N, C-alpha and C positions, 0 to 999 in steps of 0.2 A: 752735311751735305745735303742738298735740298732735292727730294726727289716728286716727280710729279705722277700720278697715275694714272693712266688711262682705260676706260675700262671700257671693252669693245663683244658684241655677239658675235660669236663665231660663224661661219659659212654652212648654211643648213643645206646645202645644196652635197657636202660634202660628208654630212654625220646624218642618215636619214633616217629613222626611227629611233634619233632621240629628242631631245629638246635643247632647245638652246644652251649655248654652254659662256659661261664668262673667261675671259679673259684677260690678265691685268699688264700692261705692257711698263716697264716707268725706263724713265730718262734721266741719266746720271747727267747733270755741270761739272763735276769735279773728279779730281783722277779717283783708280778704281781703290788704289792701297786703300789711300782713307774710306771709302766705301765699305771695304770691307770688315776694314775696325768697327764703324759704326753701325755697319749689318749685324755684326757677331753681337757688336753689346744689348742691340735691341733684343737679340735672336737668343740668347744668354737668359737677359730678362723673361723674354715668352718661355722658354723652356724650364726655369725658375717656379715660371707663376702654373706653368703647366703640370709641374711635380706637384706642385703644394696643392696644387688643384686634386691631381690625381689621390696624392695620403689622404687631402681631405673627402673625395669619395669613399675612398678603401676604409678608411675611418667610420664617416655616415655609413658605410655597405655592414660595414663592422656591428653599429650600434644600431642598425634597421634587424640585422640577423639578430645582435641577442634581444633587443625591445620584443621581438618576432617569438625565440623561445620562453623568455621573459612570458609574457602571454601566454601562449600552448601550457606555461608550466604553470600558470594562474587556474586559466582554463581546468588542465587535470586537477587540482589543491581541490578548485572548488567542485568539481565534477564525484571526487571520491569524500571529502566533505559533506557533499548533498548524498550520494551514494551511503555513507555514514549513519546520517541524520534519516533515511528512510529504512536502513535494515534496523538501527533503532525503534526507531516509530514503529515496523513491524513485529518485532519480538517485542516489544512494551502490550502490544494491539493484543496479538497471539496470548501473550502469558494475563491480561487481565482478562481477555475473553476463557482459556482455560479456567480461571478464578472464581471467575463467575460462573462458570458450569459447575466446577467444584460443587462452589454454596449451594448451586439450584438443584444439584443431584443428593446432596447431603440434604435441605427441605424437603425434597416428594420423598426420601429416603424416611424421614422424622415424620410426614404426613402418613404414609403407609402403613408405618407402623402404628403411630395414634391412631390410625381410623383402624387397624386390625386391630389391636388394643378394645376399642369401639366395638366393632363385630364380635369378637369375643367375650366381650363383657353382654353385648346387648343374645348372643347364644343365649351365654349361662342364665343370663336373665329369664328367657323366653322359656328355659329349658327347664329350669326351676317352675315358674310357671306354668307351663304347661303339667309337669310333672303334681304340684300344688294343685292343678284344676280337675287332672284325671282321680287325685284320693278324693277328692272333696267331691267329685259326681261320681266317685266308686265306693264312700262312706254312704253318698244320700242314697245311690240305687242300692246299698245294703239295707239302710236302716225304710225304704219303701216295700224290701223287696222283705223285707221280716216287718213291717208291716201289717206288709199282705198278707203274709205264711200266719201273722197271727190273729188277723180278720176272720180269711181263711179259715183257720184250728176255732173260734170263737164260732162261725157261720155253721163249721161243723156239728160242732157239741152241740147248739141250737139244737140243729136240725138232727143230730142223733137224740138228742133228750126230747123234740118233740114225736120222732118215731117212737120211741120206746112207752113216752105217755100214750100216745095214740094203740100201739100194740100190746099194751099191757093192762 
């Protein structure tokens, strides 16, 4: 069956505020029974193709949805992994900082004990030296006192001896 299609523009005066619309006019040259049969066959083919296209569209939509969900899941997994790595790094850094602080405190404690021992030794040594110096000074003072007393007694005895000689 031969179909001739003519495309014309609609009357723009009757369709105000609407753009021009295409109209298709078909002219048939054979009986309408055969035309219906031939029209249904291409129509069935067109419907079959449309259904396949729709099914393909739905499958593509599922694929897009699935890919979107997979992408979101990968993003979430990457985020969780990054968060876990960050938590692990933070925990390791905190543990290392606490270890370093503990070691520093121990070293400071050792230095403190060492310094206190040195101070105690210096105090003990200084105290002993002070006592020794004091005892030595006291001995020297006593020796000087004894010598002065002896000299004074000697001078007195000599003076008394002279005075006796003079007055006797």
